[in-house]
TORFIMAR-834234 format. One record per atom (N, C-alpha, C, O): residue in three letters; x, y, z. Coordinates in pm, whole numbers, plus 50000, padded with zeros to 5 digits. Layout:
REM residues N
alaXYZ...
***
This chain:
REM residues 351
met395560349157034met396300356956934met396220371756970met395170376457015lys397300379056950lys397320393356979lys397430401156848lys398160397356757lys396690411856843lys396720420456726lys397000434656769lys396510439056873ala397790441956691ala398000456156717ala397100463856621ala397190462156499leu396250472156676leu395300479656596leu395680494356602leu395710500156711phe395960500356489phe396380514256484phe395170522956459phe394480521156358leu394900532256550leu393700540456541leu394060555156543leu395040559056606ile393300563156475ile393380577756485ile392060582156546ile391000579756488ala392130588556662ala390900591556735ala390990605056802ala392090610056828ala389840610756830ala389770622656913ala389830618057057ala388960610457101leu390850622557132leu391100617257264leu390930627957370leu391180639757347cys390510623257489cys390420631957605cys391530628157702cys391250624757817ile392780628657656ile393920624657738ile395080634157716ile395080642057621ala396050633357804ala397280640857784ala398110634057678ala397900622257648asn399070641457621asn399900635857514asn401020627457573asn402170631757579met400670615457617met401660606857681met401170592457676met399980589957656gly402100583157696gly401710569157707gly400980566957839gly401230574057936phe400080556957843phe399320554857966phe398990540157988phe397930536858041ala399910531257947ala399640516957958ala399460512558102ala398790502558127gln400050519958200gln399990515858338gln398640518958402gln398290512958504leu397870528058344leu396640532758407leu395450524458363leu395470518858254pro394390523558446pro393130518158394pro392570528058292pro392650540158311tyr392020522858186tyr391500531958084tyr390290525858016tyr390060513758020ala389530534557954ala388310530657885ala388340536157744ala388800547357721thr387850528257649thr387650533357514thr386150534357488thr385390525457525leu385760545057425leu384360547357390leu384230546657239leu384800554857167asn383480536857190asn383250535057046asn381920541457008asn380860537157056his381970551356924his380760557856872his380880558956721his381700566556670asn380050551156650asn380150550556504asn381580547156465asn382070536456502asp382280555856393asp383640552956348asp384690560356431asp385860560856392thr384290565956542thr385250573256624thr385470565956756thr384600558956806ile386670567956811ile387030561956939ile387640572757028ile388540579956987gln387130573657148gln387720582357249gln388330573757359gln387840562857388val389400578657418val390080571357524val390120579757650val390440591657644phe389800573657763phe389800580657892phe390640572457989phe390640560157985thr391370579358076thr392280572358165thr391970575558311thr391320585458343gly392440566758398gly392290568858541gly391110561458599gly390320555458526gln390990561758730gln389940554158798gln388550559258763gln387590551758775asn388420571758722asn387110577258683asn386880576558532asn386010583558480ala387650568158462ala387520567158316ala386140562358273ala385600567058172leu385550553158349leu384200548458315leu383200559858325leu382320561158239gln383320567958427gln382420579358442gln382580589058326gln381590594158273gln383810591658288gln384050600758176gln383470595158046gln382840602357969ala383700582258022ala383200576057900ala381680576157896ala381080578757792his381050573458011his379590573658016his379050587657990his378040589257921asn379710597858043asn379260611558021asn379310615257873asn378460622757825ala380300610057801ala380470613457660ala379650604557568ala379510607557449ala379100593757619ala378410583757536ala376980587857505ala376390596357571val376450581557401val375020582157371val374520567757360val375320558457352gly373220566157360gly372630552757352gly373150544957233gly373210550157122gly373530532257258gly374050523657152gly375560523257145gly376110514757075asp376260532057216asp377720532057214asp378280520257294asp377570514157373ile379570517257271ile380250506257339ile381420511857418ile382240519357365ile381500508057546ile382610512057633ile383390499457669ile382840490157729asn384660499257633asn385550488257671asn386460492757784asn387070503357776leu386550484557888leu387370487858004leu388570478558011leu388470466657982ser389710484058048ser390900476058070ser390790469058205ser389800470958276ser391780461258241ser391870456158377ser392080467858472ser392520478558431gly391750465658599gly391950476158698gly390680479758771gly389650473158755val390750490158852val389630494358936val389050507358881val389780516958855phe387730507458864phe387030519258813phe385960523558913phe385310515158975asp385780536558928asp384710541559013asp383360538058951asp383190538458829ala382410534659036ala381060531758990ala380420544358931ala380880555458954val379370542258856val378720553458789val377210551458794val376740540158805his376470562258785his375010561758775his374670560958627his374740570958555ile374300549158581ile374070546858438ile372690552058397ile371670547958453thr372670561058301thr371410566658251thr371250564858101thr370320570358041lys372150557058038lys372130555557893lys372210540857856lys372870532957925gly371540537157748gly371560523357701gly372830520357625gly372840520957502val373900517257696val375200514657635val375640500357666val375040493557749thr376690496057598thr377340483257628thr378650486057700thr379460493957652ile378860479557814ile380090481157891ile380740467557905ile380130458257958arg381980466257857arg382690453357858arg383960454357942arg384740463757928gly384150444758028gly385360443958108gly386350434258050gly386020426557960ala387590434458102ala388640425758052ala388560411758109ala388900402158041ala388120410458234ala388020397458300ala387190398958427ala387150409658488val386530388058465val385750388158589val386640384258707val386590390558813leu387450373958689leu388340369158793leu389780369758745leu390050368558626asn390700371458839asn392120370858804asn392490356658762asn392060346958824asp393270355658657asp393700342658605asp395190343558576asp395600348158469thr396010338958671thr397460340058657thr397970332258536thr398880336758466ala397390320558513ala397860312258403ala397670319158268ala398510317758179arg396610326458253arg396330333458127arg396830347858129arg396760354858027gly397350352358243gly397820365958253gly396710376158256gly396900387558213leu395530372358308leu394370381258311leu394200387658448leu394340380958550val393890400458449val393570407758572val392160413258555val391820418658450asn391340411958658asn389930415058640asn389650430058637asn390490438358672thr388450433158592thr387950446858588thr386970448658703thr385920442258705ile387320457258797ile386520459058919ile385780472358913ile386370482758883ile384490471858944ile383690483958957ile383520486359107ile382900478459177ser384090497459155ser384150499959298ser383090510059341ser382970520959283gly382300506259443gly381280515259495gly379900511859443gly379750503459355gly378910518459498gly377520515959461gly377240519659316gly377570530759272phe376630510659243phe376380512159099phe374870512359080phe374170503359127thr374350522659012thr372910523758992thr372570524858845thr373360529958765val371390520058810val370900520258672val369530526858670val368620522458740asn369380537158590asn368080543658571asn368050549158429asn368460560458404ile367550540958336ile367650543958192ile366250545558132ile365490535858128pro365900557358086pro364600559358022pro364550554357878pro363460552857822asp365700551757817asp365790547457677asp365180533657661asp365660524057722ser364140532457580ser363500519457555ser363950513157424ser363470502457387val364870519657353val365350514657224val366720508057241val366920496657199asn367650515057302asn369010509857323asn369090503857463asn368890510857563arg369380490957471arg369380484557601arg370780484357663arg371790484557592leu370810483957793leu372070482857866leu372570468457860leu371810459057883thr373870466857828thr374520453757831thr375810454957911thr376650463357881leu375960446458013leu377180446158093leu377800432358081leu377110422258096thr379110431858054thr379810419058036thr381190419658101thr381930429358085gly381540409058176gly382900407458225gly383310417358331gly384440422358329leu382420420358425leu382700430158529leu382560424158668leu381710415458690tyr383380428658760tyr383350424258900tyr382890436158984tyr383620446058996phe381700435259042phe381150445959124phe381410442759272phe381060431959319asn382030452259344asn382360449559483asn381410456259582asn381670456259703ser380300461859531ser379340468259620ser377940466359564ser377750458759469asp376960473259622asp375560471459583asp375310476059439asp375910485559390phe374420468859374phe374030471759236phe372520473859236phe371760464459259trp372080486159210trp370660489559214trp370130491759073trp370690499858997ile369070484659037ile368400486758908ile367070493758935ile366140487658988tyr366980506458899tyr365740513758919tyr364840512958796tyr363640510558807lys365430515058679lys364630514458557lys365540511258439lys366580517458420ala365110501258360ala365810497758237ala364900488658157ala364100481258214phe365020489258025phe364210480957937phe365080469857878phe366030472657805asn364760457557910asn365450445757854asn366960445957875asn367700442457782pro367460449757992pro368910449658012pro369460435358011pro368760425858047leu370720434057968leu371380421057961leu372660421358042leu373490430358025phe372830411458132phe374010410558216phe374650396858193phe374030386558220lys375900396858143lys376580384258110lys377930383658181lys378690393358183lys378220371958240lys379530369358298lys379970380658391lys381070385958378cys379100384158484cys379410394358583cys379340388258723cys378590378858747arg380120393858813arg380130389458952arg379570400959036arg380200411559047phe378390398759096phe377700409159171phe377730406259321phe377810394759364gln377680416959400gln377340415659541gln375810415859547gln375170407459485thr375220425059619thr373770425859625thr373210432259498thr373650443059457val372250425659436val371500431459325val370090434159375val369400424959419ala369670446559368ala368330450259415ala367590457259302ala368070467159248ala366420452059268ala365580458259167ala364540466559241ala363590461159298gly364720479559240gly363860488259320gly363190498859237gly363330499159115trp362480507559303trp361890519259240trp362230531259326trp362370529959448gln362350542859263gln362780554659336gln361610562659390gln361760569659491asn360460561859326asn359310569959369asn358090561059385asn357700553959292leu357490561359503leu356330553159531leu355180556259437leu354460547159396ser355000568859403ser353850572859321ser353950568059178ser352940566959109thr355180564959131thr355350560758991thr355900546758980thr356440542958876gln355780538859086gln356410525659085gln355830516358980gln356520507058938glu354610518458936glu354010509758835glu354640511758698glu354650502458617thr355150523558671thr355750526258539thr357250528158546thr357940525658447glu357770532458659glu359200534858675glu359850522458734glu360180522058853arg360040512458651arg360630500058699arg361370493158585arg361270497058469thr362110482858621thr362880475258522thr362010464358462thr361250457758533thr362100462558332thr361330452158264thr362260442558191thr363180446658121asn361990429758209asn362660418858136asn364190418958146asn364870417758044pro364750420158265pro366220418658275pro366620404058256pro365920395058302thr367730401858189thr368240388258166thr369660387158222thr370520395658195phe369890376558299phe371210373758357phe371710360458300phe371000350458306ile372920360358245ile373520348258189ile374920346558246ile375730355858241asn375220334758301asn376550331758356asn376990342258456asn378130347058451cys376120345858547cys376450355658649cys376480349058787cys375780339258811phe377310354558875phe377240351159016phe376630363059089phe377070374359072ile375600360359171ile374920370759246ile374930366759392ile374330356659429ser375610374559475ser375710371159617ser374350371359683ser374030362459761ser373550381559654ser372170381759704ser371300389759610ser371690400459563trp370120384459583trp369160390759492trp367940394959572trp367360386959645arg367560407559558arg366360412659623arg365500419259516arg365920428859452asn364330414059500asn363460418959393asn362370428059448asn361230427559402ser362710436359546ser361770446159600ser362550456459678ser363750454959700gln361870467159719gln362490476759807gln362850470059939gln362200460459981trp363890475060003trp364270469460131trp363070469860226trp362380479960238asn362860458660293asn361830457560398asn360430460560346asn359570465160421ser360200458160219ser358870460460162ser358560448760070ser358620450059947tyr358230437460129tyr358190424860055tyr357020423859958tyr357040415359869asn356010432259973asn354830430959890asn354920438959760asn354060437659674asp355950446959746asp356040455859630asp356850449459518asp358040446759534trp356200447059405trp356920442159289trp357720453659230trp357220464859218ser358950450959193ser359780461959148ser360540459059019ser361210467858967ala360440446958967ala361000443658836ala360110432858776ala359630424058848thr359890433658647thr359020423858584thr359820414158499thr360680418058420asn359530401458519asn360080390558438asn361610389558436asn362190388158329pro362260390358550pro363710387258549pro363920372658513pro363230363858563thr364880370058426thr365190356458383thr366670353758407thr367520361758371phe366960342158467phe368330338358499phe368670325458424phe368000315358440tyr369720325958342tyr370220314158272tyr371600310458328tyr372510318858329asn371760298058374asn373070292958417asn373780302858510asn374940306358489cys373060307058611cys373590316458709cys373720309758846cys373030299958875ile374600315358928ile374710311559068ile374130322959150ile374640334059148ile373060320159223ile372430330259308ile372610325459452ile371910316359496trp373540331559524trp373950326159652trp373090331259768trp373340327759883gly372110339159739gly371160343559840gly369950349059770gly369940360659728phe368900340759758phe367700344859687phe366680349259792phe366070340959858tyr366520362359805tyr365670367759910tyr364300371159855tyr363880365859752glu363610380059925glu362220382859897glu362000387559754glu362880393559692gly360820384759703gly360480388859568gly359320380659517gly359290368459534arg358350387259454arg357130380259416arg356840381459266arg355740378059222ser357780386159190ser357510387459047ser357690373958978ser358360365159032pro357110372258858pro357170359258789pro358530356858724pro358670357958603asp359520353658805asp360870351258754asp360960337658688asp360100329058708ala362010335758608ala362320322758550ala363770319458581ala364660327558557leu364000307658635leu365340302658662leu365570290358576leu364820280558585ile366600290758491ile366880279858399ile368350275658418ile369260283758398asn368560263058456asn369900257658481asn370690266458578asn371840270058551cys370070269858688cys370720277958791cys370980269758916cys370310259658940asn371970273958995asn372180269059131asn371840280559224asn372500290959221ala370820278959306ala370340290059387ala370120285759531ala369610274859558ile370530294359623ile370260292359764ile369050300759803ile369010312759776ile368070294459866ile366910301459916ile367240305860059ile367380297460148ser367350318960081ser367840323960208ser366790331960283ser367120339960370ser365540329860251ser364480337560315ser363300328660343ser363040319260268asn362570331560450asn361360324060482asn360160328960402asn359100322760406tyr360320339860330tyr359220345060250tyr359000336260128tyr359860328160092asp357870337960065asp357520329159954asp358250333459827asp357640338159731val359580331959830val360390336459718val360160328259592val360490332759482leu359600316559604leu359350308259487leu357950310359430leu357570303959332asn357190319059491asn355830321459446asn355820326059300asn356470335859264ser355080318859217ser354890322059076ser356170320958993ser356220325958880lys357200314659046lys358430312958970lys358310301158873lys357570291558898ser359040302058762ser359190290958669ser360630285958681ser361570293258653ile360790273458724ile362100268058754ile362330255458670ile361540246158675leu363440255358594leu363700244358502leu365170240158513leu366070248358500asn365400227458536asn366740221558535asn367680228158636asn368850230758604cys367190230958755cys367960238458854cys368350229758973cys367880218458989ile369220235259057ile369520229759189ile369210240559290ile369870251059293leu368220238059373leu367810247859474leu368230242759611leu367970231259646met368880251359688met369410247659819met368700255659927met368570267859917asn368240248860030asn367450255260134asn368330258160255asn368820249060321ser368520271060283ser369210274960406ser368360284460487ser368870291960571ala367050284260461ala366150293960524ala365770290160666ala365250298560739gly366020277760707gly365670273660841gly364180272660863gly363700275160974thr363450269060760thr362000267560774thr361600253960721thr362280248260635ala360510248660771ala360140234960741ala359770232960595ala360140222960535thr359040242360538thr358640241160398thr358610254960335thr357930263960383ile359360256560228ile359290269060154ile357960269560079ile357550259660018asn357300280860085asn356020282460018asn356240282059867asn356940290559812asn355650272459801asn355790271759655asn354450273859586asn354160267659484asn353650282759642asn352360285959584asn352530291259442asn353220301259420gly351910284559347gly352000288959208gly353280284859139gly353500288859025leu354120277059205leu355390272959148leu355220263359030leu354410254059035thr355980265858925thr356080256458814thr357520251758807thr358420259758780cys357760239058830cys359120234258846cys359280220658781cys358460211658803phe360350218858700phe360620206258633phe362110202958642phe362950211958643asn362420189958648asn363800184958638asn364750192658731asn365760198158688thr364400192758858thr365140200958953thr365470193159080thr364680184859125ile366650195959135ile367070190059262ile366790199859375ile367100211759363gly366200195059483gly366050202759605gly367020197559709gly366900186059751leu367970205759749leu368990201759846leu368730209159977leu368910221359983asn368330202060080asn367980208160207asn368920203160315asn368880191360352thr369760212060365thr370670208160472thr370250213660608thr370920211360708ser369150221060611ser368700226860737ser368200215860831ser367420207260791thr368660216260955thr368210206461055thr367400213161165thr367150207261270trp367000225661140trp366240233061242trp364960225661278trp364560224861395tyr364320220461176tyr363110212661196tyr363360197761172tyr362420189961163gly364610193861160gly364910180261119gly364880179560967gly364430188960900tyr365360168460913tyr365340166960768tyr363900166660718tyr363010160860781his363710172860606his362360173160547his362500176160399his363550180660354asp361470173660325asp361510176360181asp361520191360155asp360850199160221phe362300194960055phe362390209060018phe361110213659950phe360620224759975phe360570205259862phe359340208559792phe358170200959851phe358330190159908asp357020206459837asp355800198959856asp355540191759724asp355130197959626leu355780178759722leu355720171259598leu354320166359562leu354140158959465thr353340170459641thr351980166159614thr351560169959472thr351660181559431asn351090159859399asn350610161859261asn351700167059167asn351390172959063met352970164959201met354040169659114met354980158159078met356120160559038glu354520145759093glu355380134359069glu355940133958927glu357070129558906ser355180138458832ser355610137758692ser356570148958654ser357040149558540his356870157658748his357740168958717his359220165858734his360070174358706his359540153858778his360930149558792his361700158558890his362670165158854leu361250158559014leu361890165859121leu362600156059213leu362110144959236tyr363750160059266tyr364570151059346tyr365020158259472tyr365470169759466asn364910151459587asn365330157359713asn366570150559768asn366670138259768phe367510158659817phe368700153759884phe368910161860011phe368430173060023his369630155860108his369840162560236his371320164360270his371630171260367ile372220158660193ile373640159460221ile374340165160098ile374160160059987ile375120175760116ile375740182960005ile376620173659922ile376620174359799ser377370164959989ser378310156259917ser377600146059829ser378230139959742glu376310144059850glu375550135259761glu375300141759626glu374960134959529val375450154859620val375140162259498val376380167959430val376540166759309phe377290174059509phe378450180959453phe379740173359480phe379870166559582gln380680174559388gln381970167759404gln382830173959514gln383400166759595ser382920187159518ser383840193759612ser383180203659705ser383810207959801leu381950207459679leu381260216959766leu380880210059896leu380220199659895thr381310215960009thr381040209760139thr380130217960227thr379580212860324asn379960230860194asn379050239260270asn378580250660180asn378930251260063phe377790259460235phe377230270160154phe378090282860161phe377560293960163thr379400281060164thr380330292360159thr380890293460018thr381490284059967tyr380700304959954tyr381140306759816tyr382540312759812tyr382850321959887thr383370307459724thr384690312959695thr384790315259545thr384440306459467asp385260326859505asp385380329859362asp386190319159290asp387280315559334gly385640314159182gly386320304159101gly386080289859145gly386610280559084met385300287859250met385060274459300met384290266059199met383510271259120ser384520252859203ser383800243759116ser382490239659182ser382440237359303met381450238659103met380170233459150met379780221259068met378610218859039ala380810213459031ala380580201458952ala379770191359031ala379930190059153leu378890184158962leu378060174059025leu378810160759033leu379730158158955val378420152559129val378980138959133val378530131659007val377470134658952asp379330122158964asp379070115458836asp377700108958832asp377020109358729ser377280102858943ser376010095558942ser374830104658918ser373810100358864ile374950117358957ile373860126958933ile374020133658797ile373040135558725ala375260137158761ala375500143958634ala375060135758515ala374720141358410thr375060122458528thr374730113858415thr373310108058422thr372850102058325thr372640109858533thr371310103658546thr370180113658569thr369060111258525ile370460124858636ile369420135158656ile369640145858550ile370510154458564leu368850145158446leu369060153558329leu367920163358310leu366790161158354gly368240174358243gly367250184358212gly366420180558092gly366580169858035asp365530189458054asp364650186657942asp365390185957809asp364850180857711asp366630191157806asp367420190757683asp368420179257682asp369230178257590gly368380170557784gly369280159057789gly370630161857851gly371460152757861thr370900174457892thr372150177657960thr371910177658111thr370770177258156gln373000178158189gln372870177658334gln372130189958387gln372140200558325val371510188258502val370860199658566val371940208358630val373070203958649gly371580220658663gly372530229758724gly373270238158622gly372930238258504ile374290245158669ile374900255758589ile375740250858472ile375980258558379tyr376190238358474tyr377070233658367tyr376330226658253tyr376940221858158gly375020226058263gly374210220658155gly373440231858087gly373760243558104gly372430228158010gly371540238257954gly372110246457841gly373090242557779pro371480258057814pro371810265857695pro373120273457703pro373750276057600tyr373570277257824tyr374770285357839tyr375630279657953tyr375690285758060pro376300268157932pro377100262258040pro378000272658107pro378690280258040phe377980272958239phe378610283558317phe380110284458288phe380830274558293asp380560296558258asp381970299158233asp382180314258249asp381530322158180phe383080318258338phe383350332458361phe384290338458258phe384470350658256met384890330258170met385880335458076met385220344957976met384260341457908val385750357057970val385230367357879val385850365557742val387070363857731thr385040365757637thr385550363557501thr385520376057415thr385980375757301asn384980387257468asn385010399357388asn386430404857381asn387240402057470pro386750412657278pro388110418057264pro388520425857388pro387710433057446gln389800424457428gln390320431157546gln391410441057506gln392100439157406ile391540451557587ile392570461557562ile393860456957628ile393910455357750gly394900454657550gly396150450157607gly397100461457640gly397650461757750asn397290470857547asn398230481757567asn397770493557484asn397210491957376cys398000505357535cys397530517257465cys398560528357482cys398900532057595thr399060533657370thr400080544057376thr399720555357279thr399390552857163ala399770567557327ala399420579057245ala400660586357197ala401700586157263ala400550592657081ala401640601057032ala401790613157122ala400890616457199arg402930619857113arg403190631157202arg402630644357149arg402620654257221arg402190644557025arg401600656956973arg400560653456867arg400600642556810thr399660662456842thr398610660156743thr399180661056603thr400240666856579asn398430655056509asn398840655756369asn398300668456305asn397770677156373ala398430669356174ala398020681456103ala396530684056114ala396070695356101gln395760673456138gln394310674956152gln393890677756296gln392700678356326gly394850679256384gly394540682456523gly394130670356604gly393490671756709lys394500658256556lys394140646056628lys395400638756672lys396480640156613leu395230630756777leu396340622556825leu396310608956759leu395250603156737glu397500603856727glu397610590356676glu397850580956793glu398720583356877val397070570256798val397090561256913val397280546956866val396620542456772asp398190539856931asp398410525656903asp397750517557015asp398200517957129ile396690510356982ile395950502557081ile396080487657046ile395770483456935glu396540479857142glu396660465357124glu395350458757168glu394920460257282ile394720451657076ile393490444457106ile393800429457115ile394370423657023ile393410423357226ile393690409257251ile392400401357251ile391440405057319asn392370390557177asn391230381457181asn391780367357165asn392130363257054asp391860359857275asp392460346457273asp391700336857185asp392230326457146asn390450340157151asn389630330957073asn389630334456926asn388930328056847asp390390344356889asp390420348756748asp391380339956670asp391550342056549
***
């Protein structure tokens, strides 16, 4: 359903229509500001304070160095011709360094085409986002114990590669308690913090002990590290499939199952035994990771749903349900109060 919402707002725009441009709206209390152009996100962030909401239209926006606990919502993660959706792309390196411990950062419905660095944030939430490299790092060696990210949560996200430490510094913990729900992690590299993976599909792409101290529940883990046994020292794992296609050492079990028989772990060596259409470890946006029927109905998680991204608490779906900006047109002159009258179309297919 489409709704036309008539707003009177203080605007940082020229007196003209701008439906063709990418634009951002900044919601602060009862006021709305509108910014246009590829740097609209940067402008909105500069004007925002902690707790504000920034809505982005479809289109390409320049990345920004986020220093405020705000909510940023995109129009779509992937292009969908049938629904007439065009995604919201964040172009360039995106960094997060937020000292605010009260207002948390929330990102929803965004497609990042470059590196995403998290230096410091308290309880950030990332939903339905498509990331390239996500690196949880620290900027200063002397303050790394306090200047770090705590309790980040990822829900329904695709992450091309996750690195939970500084580059080439595998012993340094740089984020505490990252938790992934129903996410696809296509390259899980070094990292030793106590992460939790719940109903995720993850590729282990490093010989380092990336599973050390991890809590893994109802997941599908795929081994492409080319090593005989991934170190699972301290691993807590239940109701999970280990899929190992590496033949470097010949077929072998992904997990050391010693004393873990009651944890309901399952090993497979051929991708087609697990997935309906996935034939290799090459990811394509929008691809299905549906399980074959015999596994989807028999290998179940602790909640009785299938293991992997389509079961569990947040079955994987990239469709964004927050209100989207459809069209925005400004009056050509201010009113008697010195403000512009703006007609903004808000679209929410689920309303």
